[in-house]
C-alpha positions as a printed NumPy array, in Angstrom:
array([[ 73.285,  53.697,  58.733],
       [ 75.68 ,  51.431,  60.669],
       [ 77.088,  54.702,  62.985],
       [ 73.324,  54.726,  64.038],
       [ 73.394,  51.208,  64.908],
       [ 76.652,  51.526,  67.031],
       [ 75.593,  54.548,  68.75 ],
       [ 72.424,  52.521,  69.598],
       [ 74.661,  50.016,  71.136],
       [ 76.609,  52.17 ,  73.436],
       [ 75.495,  51.726,  77.118],
       [ 73.504,  54.621,  78.132],
       [ 74.787,  56.605,  80.738],
       [ 72.89 ,  59.173,  83.107],
       [ 69.716,  57.305,  83.047],
       [ 69.313,  55.149,  85.778],
       [ 66.603,  52.628,  85.829],
       [ 66.322,  51.077,  89.662],
       [ 63.889,  48.558,  91.082],
       [ 62.901,  49.97 ,  94.162],
       [ 62.319,  53.426,  95.617],
       [ 65.37 ,  53.228,  98.223],
       [ 67.565,  53.053,  95.344],
       [ 65.71 ,  55.888,  93.544],
       [ 66.048,  57.875,  96.882],
       [ 69.862,  56.839,  97.763],
       [ 70.66 ,  58.169,  94.08 ],
       [ 68.553,  61.556,  94.427],
       [ 70.428,  62.429,  97.563],
       [ 73.964,  61.84 ,  96.192],
       [ 72.803,  63.457,  93.038],
       [ 71.435,  66.485,  95.484],
       [ 74.839,  66.438,  97.367],
       [ 76.991,  66.368,  94.265],
       [ 74.886,  69.379,  92.77 ],
       [ 75.594,  71.47 ,  95.991],
       [ 79.174,  70.405,  96.093],
       [ 79.4  ,  71.506,  92.471],
       [ 77.464,  74.867,  93.353],
       [ 79.994,  75.524,  96.292],
       [ 82.916,  74.594,  94.146],
       [ 82.001,  76.945,  91.338],
       [ 81.284,  80.053,  93.957],
       [ 84.777,  79.432,  95.451],
       [ 86.38 ,  79.333,  91.56 ],
       [ 84.599,  82.736,  91.17 ],
       [ 85.377,  84.218,  94.367],
       [ 89.152,  83.167,  93.768],
       [ 89.17 ,  84.523,  90.654],
       [ 87.527,  88.185,  91.866],
       [ 90.034,  88.292,  94.449],
       [ 93.18 ,  88.042,  92.062],
       [ 91.753,  90.443,  89.837],
       [ 91.532,  92.816,  92.762],
       [ 94.584,  92.048,  93.941],
       [ 96.433,  92.389,  90.432],
       [ 94.558,  96.079,  90.267],
       [ 95.658,  97.128,  93.623],
       [ 99.327,  96.355,  92.728],
       [ 99.385,  98.158,  89.418],
       [ 98.243, 101.209,  91.121],
       [100.829, 100.515,  93.758],
       [103.589,  99.797,  91.371],
       [102.579, 103.131,  89.268],
       [102.746, 105.153,  92.827],
       [106.508, 103.636,  93.372],
       [107.55 , 103.925,  89.557],
       [106.506, 108.082,  90.171],
       [108.375, 108.058,  93.25 ],
       [111.411, 106.42 ,  91.754],
       [111.169, 109.216,  89.344],
       [110.785, 112.248,  92.005],
       [113.759, 110.814,  93.826],
       [115.648, 110.356,  90.808],
       [115.047, 114.132,  89.932],
       [116.126, 115.136,  93.273],
       [119.164, 113.25 ,  93.352],
       [120.376, 114.68 ,  90.136],
       [119.363, 118.347,  91.691],
       [121.145, 117.697,  94.819],
       [124.505, 116.284,  92.623],
       [124.35 , 119.746,  90.358],
       [123.891, 121.927,  93.642],
       [126.981, 119.981,  95.366],
       [129.092, 120.287,  92.445],
       [127.887, 123.863,  92.04 ],
       [128.968, 124.725,  95.439],
       [132.082, 122.55 ,  95.202],
       [133.486, 123.919,  92.03 ],
       [132.806, 127.705,  93.451],
       [134.569, 127.138,  96.682],
       [138.6  , 127.173,  96.916],
       [138.439, 124.379,  99.599],
       [141.449, 121.762,  99.992],
       [139.344, 119.138, 100.524],
       [138.275, 119.   ,  96.874],
       [141.426, 119.598,  95.544],
       [142.54 , 116.672,  93.231],
       [139.36 , 114.718,  93.416],
       [137.144, 114.431,  90.084],
       [133.856, 115.28 ,  91.634],
       [132.099, 114.305,  88.431],
       [133.439, 110.7  ,  88.617],
       [132.618, 110.312,  92.081],
       [129.163, 111.326,  91.638],
       [128.446, 109.24 ,  88.76 ],
       [125.888, 106.654,  89.131],
       [127.278, 103.428,  90.621],
       [124.862, 100.955,  90.886],
       [124.405,  99.283,  94.482],
       [124.933,  95.619,  95.502],
       [120.984,  94.94 ,  95.754],
       [120.792,  96.012,  92.109],
       [123.591,  93.967,  90.965],
       [122.322,  90.881,  92.427],
       [118.956,  91.181,  91.489],
       [120.115,  91.545,  87.642],
       [121.902,  88.615,  87.929],
       [119.206,  86.297,  88.842]])
């Protein structure tokens, strides 16, 4: 019972009692402008969300393509290293004497990879 009385005492918001039609008209205009602004804001928000989803989708596809390219290039590099080693070990070329070709062809991280891993 006490709670109901407290609620009844609370000021009413949203309902407006006015004396003149001018005030009603101004209030209606403000409400209409506000309603339009809210519609516009919600539309823009939905549009931004949709654009974000589209961009994420495109970036995921691009990432897949780039990952496949990395795999292909890694395989190609390994093949070329093996081909070079096979050729270098079969030739009696003095250029390669005393050089550890396996060690020379080891994967050495380049500076860009080192910098990005430090960040």
